[in-house]
C-alpha angles and dihedrals in degrees: 000000000000115000111235112206108229119240102269095195121105135177106226106208099169139029118190139176121212127187114219141187128198137172115265109270125230123246088251089232092293097116111009096166091051091046091052092046092053092052125196113351131201124252117280117255129180146115132277125208114218131190127191135191097193095271108037136035134207132192142203129186173320095280129170124261088251092058092042090055092056100046101083093038093053094045092049089062095057107113101200124049096179118129114288138160118264090257089051090054089051090054091048090053090048090053093046095082134011100252101037091113093067142064120325094006091052088056089047096053089043090057091051092047092049090050088053091055090050089051091054091050092049091047094051095035094236137109115263094253088057089061087068105032138035090218134009115270091227137024098230141008119216126223140199125218125245112203100196113148092052123075116227089226094054122109095248093049098094092055091048092049092053095044094049092046090060091064113020127058092216132025123196126213138175113248118249109217100219099029097096091056093047096046095220118195089248088064090048090053091051092047090057092062122095116265116280096026096109133059127190123216114202089182092221091285099111129067116248096248093052091047091049092052090050094049092049090056095045109113097228134054105252130230089223143332112237125211097337089177139021115288090248091059098053095103090063096041101097096205092196088076091068121088090223134042114280118232127201142136108100087116094059102125094188143000092272091063090071086079088077092052090050096047092045091052094235107176098196119052122199110188121175120209089212093057103035098058103273147303097314093052091047092054091047090054091051089052091053090048092051091050090054094043093244123152115245117215104163121218111259097238087080100042096140097050090044091054094048091047090051093052089047092056108273118145097251112153097191137339126235116246116193101209093206103025104043096066087054092048090056099038090109091063125088092219111024117203108243132168124261118252089273092058096252130119127225121210110288113245102187119101117270117354096333112336131275130335117277111273091224096050112132106224133177132184 
């Protein structure tokens, strides 16, 4: 049977923002030690961006209050409302005001574009990847575990390290400045793992020299070193100095920003569809990365788009799964997309990104 590509154009007649609240979700048995270590957590609150075409509706979220506050303003400045693909709507939003290709407004138009893709999936009754391919280009997509929410020098850390190592090939932690000197049991647990099973994320808050000194003293060869300096300092980073591959790129706010990653010689790219302007821009970045033989490990804020892009053929090596945060990110969905017990994902089958909104979601205007 010949695969007929659905019509990807849509006439967006309405953009809305809804605030929501939901009870804190469980870890679904994926990381029981981490869940216990984190203790009771507050309800989830956030904002959802919705788009409608008169008959169907799509959603993306959660987004911050800052993004929510920009959605209607940016959409109101779009001159043409004729049918257009989701990527076309992103470009219209970018053209609507001079600085919509950067920073907060890039995240805003990305949220609208991602909601447009969800609308198309809901309209056609298929997952987003199925809008682009008759069949997935792979059977499974692997993931690595991010352990944020637990300090590596905390008392529960050794149990979390061991539990995560049973499932995920790599676990990512934030560095603790004085931990190496103190020799905390969490560090001992990490040091017992095979080489390349741990990554460190400096979150762009260190300077490169301090991060390099820390990495050199770490007792285990790392899988990668993430954001060892601020994004604006990447051109002077010299990643070849580091004893592990350097990862960066979550702060690319458009396809053009990949020029910095290329010039800086960053071997591991981490685009995020939420930050870079949407699904089309994300897939374009992965194509550039593949052409330059760079590894693509997408930033976890855009887990769902990264998964759908991978099953549609993008060069995604692994996706990032926040063991504590991701269940909260998907709490608004009736059927959240979670990994199998081996840490891998199968192709999503629910319409849109991951099916309808949860029927018990508490939403306000």
